[in-house]
N, C-alpha and C positions, 0 to 999 in steps of 0.2 A: 444295801446302802449303794453299792455299785453294779446293780442290776444292767444296766446299760453297756456295761463291757462284757456281758455275757455274749457269747456266739450264739447267732440265730440260726437253727438248725431246720427251719421251716422250708418245707418243699412248694416250689411255685410254678405256675405254667402262665402264659400269656394269654388273655382272653381270645386273641385272634389266631391262637393255636389249638383252640377248643373243637374247631369245624369237626373234625373226624371223631371226636369223644363224644359228642352230644349225642343222647340217646343210649350210649353205652356205659356212662358212669353216672354214680349218684351224685348230683349236681344240687347245692343248695343256695338259694339267693337269701342272704341275710338282711336285705334291706327292708324298710318298713312298707305295710301292705300297699300304702298310696304310692309309693317309688315303685314296687312291683308291678302293679296295675298298669303302669304307664310303658312297660315291656321288660321282657327279661328272655333270658335263653330257652329255648324249647326244652323240654323235660324238667326244668328246674322246680323245685318246690321252695316255697316261701315260708322260711322259718326266720323271723327278726332275730338280729344278733341278742339282744337282750333276753329273749325267750330262750335261743339257745343255749347262751353260756348259763342262765339260771338253772336248767336241767338239762345237760347235755346226754344223759344217760337215758333220758326219756326218748330223745329223737335220733341217737346214733348208738351203732354197736362199735366194738373195738375190732372186729374182724373183718370190718369193711374200710373201703378208702371212700373218702367223700371230697368234692371239690366245692370250694367255698367261695362265693360270689358276691360282691357287692357294687357301688356305683362307680368307684375309682381304685379300688384295690386297699385303701386305707383300713378301713372296718375289716375287711375278710383278713387283711395281714395281721391284724391284733387279734381276731378271733381265731385265726390258725395257730398263732402262738399259743395262747392259753389252752386251746383243746389239744394241742401235741403236748403240752406239760400235763394234761389229765390222761394222756396215753391213747388219745386216739389218733388214727391215720388220717390226715387233713392235707388239702393242697390248696394253697391260696391262688386264686384266678385273678393274677395281676391286671391292672388297668381298668377291671371291671366293665360294666355296660356302657360307660361313658366312653370307652375306646372300642368298642366293639363294631367292625365294619361287615362282618359277615351276615348270611342270610337266614340263620336260623334263629331269628327273634319270633317271639309269640306275643 
């Protein structure tokens, strides 16, 4: 009933702090395919949020760390919270593609 009072222990990194990590980490763009096609970060894999949450164990393992990206950081934040509760090591890429100003777009 009072879940909104629970402390959120999710890990977060801002999208513009990802420059040195691109290509070195597991990056998942959870936007819909049409959003992903409009541009994402290099090396990001597209697994839409609904698909990922419906069968996380099909796409993720609990011995790896994954960076979760969306358009603004809202969907990735919710997804990270749910995946963390399932025991996965995930990090929210805050700000999302809408805030990205770097040169590592694909």
